[in-house]
N, C-alpha and C positions, 0 to 999 in steps of 0.2 A: 504494500499499500504506499502511496504518496500522499502528502497533504500539501496543497497549495495555500500558503498562509496569506496571500495577498492578490486579490483580483478585483476587477471592476466590471462584473457582468451586468450591472444595472445600467451601464452607459448605452447611449444610442447606437454605438458601434455594433451591438449585438441584437438590435431589435428584430432584424430579419430572420435570425437563425439561433436565437438563444437556447431553445430546447435541444437543437442539434449539437451546439457547443457543449452543453451539459452532458448529453449522451456520450459524445466522444471522450469527454473527461472520464466518465465512469468506465468506458471500454478500454481506456489506456491505463487503468489502475489507480486513478485518483479516488481516494477514500473520502476526503473532505476538502471543501474550498472555503476560505474565509473571505467574504466579500466586504470590501472596505468602503464606507461612505466618505465623500469628500466635501460635500456641501449639504445644506439641510434637505433639499429634494433628493439628493443622491442617498442620503441616509434613510429617508423613508422608503425609497425603492429597494435599498439593500435589505432592510428589515422585511419588506414584503416578499422579496425573492427568497429569503431564508425560510420563510414559512411555506414555500411552494415545493421544496425538495429536501429530503432528509440529509443530503450530503453538504448542503450549503448552510453556513453560519454567517453572522454579520458583525461588523464593527461600525461605531458611529463616531463622528467627530468632524471638525471643520479644518480642512487643508489650509496650509499657510497662504496659498494663492487666494483663498476665498474669505480670509478672516476680516478683510476690509469691509465685507458686507454683513458682518454679524450685527443683529438688531437686539432690542431689549428682550425679546421673547425666545431668542435663538437657543440659548443654553437651557431654558425650561423645556423646550421641545426635544432637545437632545437628551436631557435627563429622562423624559418620558419614553423616548425610543429605546434608551439604554436598558430599561427595565423589561423589555420584551425578552422572552425566554431564550431565544437563540442568539442574542447579542452577547459576545464573549470577550470583546475588547473595545478600547476607546481609541479611535484614530481613523484616518491618519492625521496627525497633528505635528507641528514642528516649525522649521525655518527653511526657507528657500531664498538664498541670496543670488541665485543664478538669474532668475527672471524678475525678482522684485515686483511681482504683481500686486503685493500689498506692501505698504511702507514697513520698513524693518522694525520701527518701534511698536507698531501695531502687532506684527508677527510675534515679537518677543512677549508682549503683554498677554496676548491671547494664548500663546504657548503655555505660559505660567498658569493662566486661568483654567485651561483645559486639563493640565496636569492635576490641579486641585480637584476638579470635578471627577476625574478618573479615581483619585484617591478616595473621594467621598463615596463613589460607586463600587470601589474595590475591583476595578477592572484594569488589566494590564494595558499599557499604551502602545500604540504603533507610531514610531517616530520617523518623520520625513526630515532629512537633513541634507541639504545640498549647498556646497560651498559656504557652510556656516558652522564649521567644526567647533571653534572655541566657544562661540555663543551657545551652541547646543549643549556642550558639555557643562558649561557654567550654569545654565538654566536647570538641567537635569540634577545637578548637584544641589543647587540652592533651593530647588523646589522639593528636594527629598524624594525624587521619582523612584528610588530604590524600594520604597514601600509597596509599589505595585509592579515594578519591573516592566518587562514588555519586549518589543521587537524593534531593532534598528532596521527599518524597511529599506530594501533595495540598496544595501550598504555600498557607499562609495568613498568611505573615509580611509585613513591609514591604519596600520597595525596597532599603533599606540591608542588611537581612538577606539578601535575594537576592544582592546584589553581593558580600557577604562570603563567602557559601557558594560562589558561583561561583569566587571567588578561591582557594578550597580545592579546587577540582576537582569541584564538584558541579553537576548539572543541576537546573533548577527544573521540577518536574512540575505540570502544570495539569490540574485535574479539572472536574467538572460545575458547581461554583459560579461559574466564569467566565461561565456563561450566565445567572446569576441577576441580576435587575434591580438589586438593591441592592449588588452586589459591586463597587463603584466603585474601591476601593483595589487589588483584585486585577486589574481591567481595566486600571487605570493602570500597574500593574507590568508586565503583559504588553506594553504599548505601549513600555515603556522598556528591556526586556531583549532583547538580540539573539536572533533565532530560533535561532541556533547553540547557545544555552544552555537551550533549552526541550525538554521532553518532554510527552507527553499521556497521560492515564489515565482510567479510569472509576471505579476503586475499587469496582467491583461487589461486592455488591449495593447499595452505598450511594450517595447523592449523585447521583441521576439528573439529567442536564441538562434544561433546557427543550427540548422541550415535554413531557417525561416526569417532571417533578419531582414527588416523592411516590410514585412507583411504584418497583418493584424495578429497580435499574439492571443493565445487561448490556453486554458489549463492543461489540455492534453499535450502540450509541448513541454511540460515540466520534466518529463523523463530525460530530455536532453541536458537539462541543467544538472540533474542528479548524476548522470553519466559522466559529465565533465568533472564534477567534484570528486567522483570516485577515481577518475584517471589522475587527478592532481594529488590526491591523498594516499593512493595505493590501496585504498579500500575497494570493495566490490560495490556494484550498484545495489545489491541486496542490503549491504551494510549501511550505505548512505540512506536508503529509503527507510530502513528500520529505525535508525537512530533519529533522523530528522522528524519522522512521524511521532516517535515517542516524545521528543522535545515539544512538539506542537500540542500533543494531547495533554501533557503535564501543564503547559503554560495556559492553555485555553480551556482546560477541563472538558474536553470532548472525547468521545470514543471510549473504548474499553482497554484499560491497562492491565497486563497480566499480574496477578497477585501471587501466583505460585512460582517459587524459585526453580530455575532449570538446572539439570545435571550436566547436560552437554550443550555447548553453544559454539556456533561456527563464526569465526571472523576471517575474512579473506579466504584462503584455502586450508586453513588449520581448524581442527576441532579441539576445543577446550573442555576439560573435565572439572567441574565444580563439585568437590566431594565433601567438603566440611567448611564451616564458618569459624572453627576454633583456630586460634593462632597464638604462638608464644611470644610475639611482639605486639605492642600496642603503639604503632607508629603514628606520629602526629599527622602525617600526610595521607594515611590510608583512606582509600575511596569508600570503604565500607562504613565509615563514620558519618558520611553525609549523603549517601544515596543507596538505594537497593539495586541500582542498575549500572551495568557496564556495557558500552556499545549497544544499548537497546535491549539488553537481556536482564531479567530480574534474577539476581544471584543470591537473594536472601532465602536460604533453605530453611524449611520448617522442620525437617529431620534429615539426618545423614543417610544417603542412599546405600544400599547393600551392593555387594560385588555383582550380583545378577542384575540389579537395576542399572548400574553403570554400564555393564556390557551391553545390555539391551538398548541403551541410549546411543550407542556408538554406530551401529550398523556395520557397514563394510569399512574396516580400517584403511584399506588401500584407496578409498575415495578421497583421502585427505593427504596433504603434504606431510603433516605430522599430527600427532595427537598429544596434547599438552595437559599435564596435570597442573591446573592453575584456576583457582576460584577465589572466594572470599576468605579462605583460611589457608593454613600451612598444610599442603598435602601430605608431607611425611609424617604428620601426626597419625595418619591411617596407613602406615607402612605395609601392613598385610594386604590391604585392598589394592594399594599401588602395585605391589609385586604380582598379585593374582591377575589384575586387569592388564598389566604390562605384558605378562607372559601370554595371555590370550591374544593381545594385539600383535606381538612379535610372531606368534605361530601363524598368523594370517597375513603376514607381509607388511604390517604397518610400522611406522616410526614413532618413537616415544621421546617426549621431552618433559622434564620436570622443572617447574619454577618454584623456587624454595628460598626460605630465609637462611638456609645453611646450618640449622640447629638440630638436624636429625639425630646426630650422635648424642647430643644433650638430652634430647626428648627420650631416647630409648636406652641411654646409659651404656651404649656399646658402639662400636664402629659398624654402621649399617651399610657402608658403601660396598663391601664385597657382595652383599646380598642383592645389589642392583646390577652387578656385572652381567652383560648379555641381555638385560631387560631394558636398559635405557640407553638411547643414542646420544642424547645431549642433556645437560643440566645447566640452568641459569640461576645463579645465586645473587641475592640482593645484598650487595656490599654496603652501599649507602653511607659510608663514612670512612675516613682515613685514620681515625683514632678512636680508641675505646670510649674516651669520655664523651666525644661527639655522638658516637653510636648510641650510647646509653641515653643521651639527652634527647635524640630524635626518634629512637625506636622503642625505648622503654621495655627491654627484654625481661621476661619473667625469670631468667637464670642469672640476672645481675651482671657484675663486673667481668665474670669469666667468659661471657657470651662472645665478645668480639674475637678474642684469641681462638676460641673453639671454632668459630665460623671460619677464620683464616686457615686453620688446620684442616677443616672439612674441604675447603676449596683446593688446597694443595693435594690432599689425599684423593680427591675425586678424579684427578688425572690418571690415577693408576687403574681405574675401573670403568670409567666412562669416556667414550671416544671424544666427545666435544664438551668442553667446560668453559663457561663464560660468567662474568660478573656484570651487574648493572648498578648504576648510581643515579639517584634522583637529584635533580638540580635544586639543592637547598642552599640558602645563603651561608650556612655554617660549615658546609662540606667543601673540602679542597679537591676539586675534580681532578686537577692535574696529578696530585699526590695519589689519588685512587688509580688513575690510569697507569702511573708508574708501578704501583704495586702489581697490577694485573700483568704488566710486561714482565716483571721479575718472576712471577708465578708461571708465566707462559700460557695464560688463559685469555680468552677473548674479552673485550671491554666495550660496554655500550652505555651511553648516557640516555636517561629517560627524563623528559620534561615533567616538572611538577604538574599534577592534575591531568596528565595525558596517559590513559590506560588503554589496554587492548592492542598493544603493539606486538 
């Protein structure tokens, strides 16, 4: 499923074939469309359209082009429309200094006023910002827009603006220009922003993606945007559609979000096995402390799966590049299951990787690495610090001060039994990345840096 979080199907451009456009959207896999109002009449039509089809929802607000025409009763009417059952956002609102169709001081005042209304209504906002970076950021901050969060619609800012708005609780929405040949800055931003912070849109009837550039845009073209993002990020189309749809559903409170934690989940061409939520570290940066989801999958298990349940969830091991023991907990806590499932995978021609905190020997009070020989093709250990005191400070290991040295011994010993050994380091301010890389070189193991808050790599 794909979700188009910004379209204008109420506009006259669709009067002749609106029903056909909606049908094509459904046929192309569009699950929901958020139809955004721009002026008072457009808001009325957006709400009316949302009542006509189950896949269409509405947002209401006055576009910066139109704020010069706001009258005494405009906001009262917007408030009335906003209380309709399928209105799930407020906007699009914001600043447009490219055309300046409304005086800038009026744009700024009305932007602030509409943020206050959105906060009153408890609706996320849809922000239009064109050539108005600094004033947009200033108003969002001063108006405390983080209380509702929202969407940076058809984003055209720089990477710093993206990061600043994400820190305020906003998603970055990517539209057709990401497919344009000269949109290098936008493409670079997409590569650097975690997919968990992205949404996709068409902004129909505007900004049709390649290969339809110059034609009237419509929601059925959304697939081309998702495919482009997949190519830029190294994810699959399925990954992009799954995660961006979950992002939209969480923000807009539409659709049905899975409440059951999954055992097996596919990212790119690898299958990951989520076998426990227990861990002997309590890392400050761990994703499980602020969300149930990783790359669109719910990993919050209600109970630990059995060996048979894990095997059943895999299917054909040869269907994947590798099968990775990696979920919300430390997989080597369940050593017997890891060994049994790995043996089953290897017998059927599959490849096995383990992502671990390197505390397996401490957990089981013996050297477990000989038991993994022949069962595991590669192992990735979370190093995450160059010194024991820093490790203790950021990872809070249950085994205390001895943990760091024991983990280092585990890394070195692993080379005797597992063909490929690597370590990873999270980009934390207190961690000396260069020192960690030098340690990996001395041990003769692979080294990889993971950006903070980027998971599923």
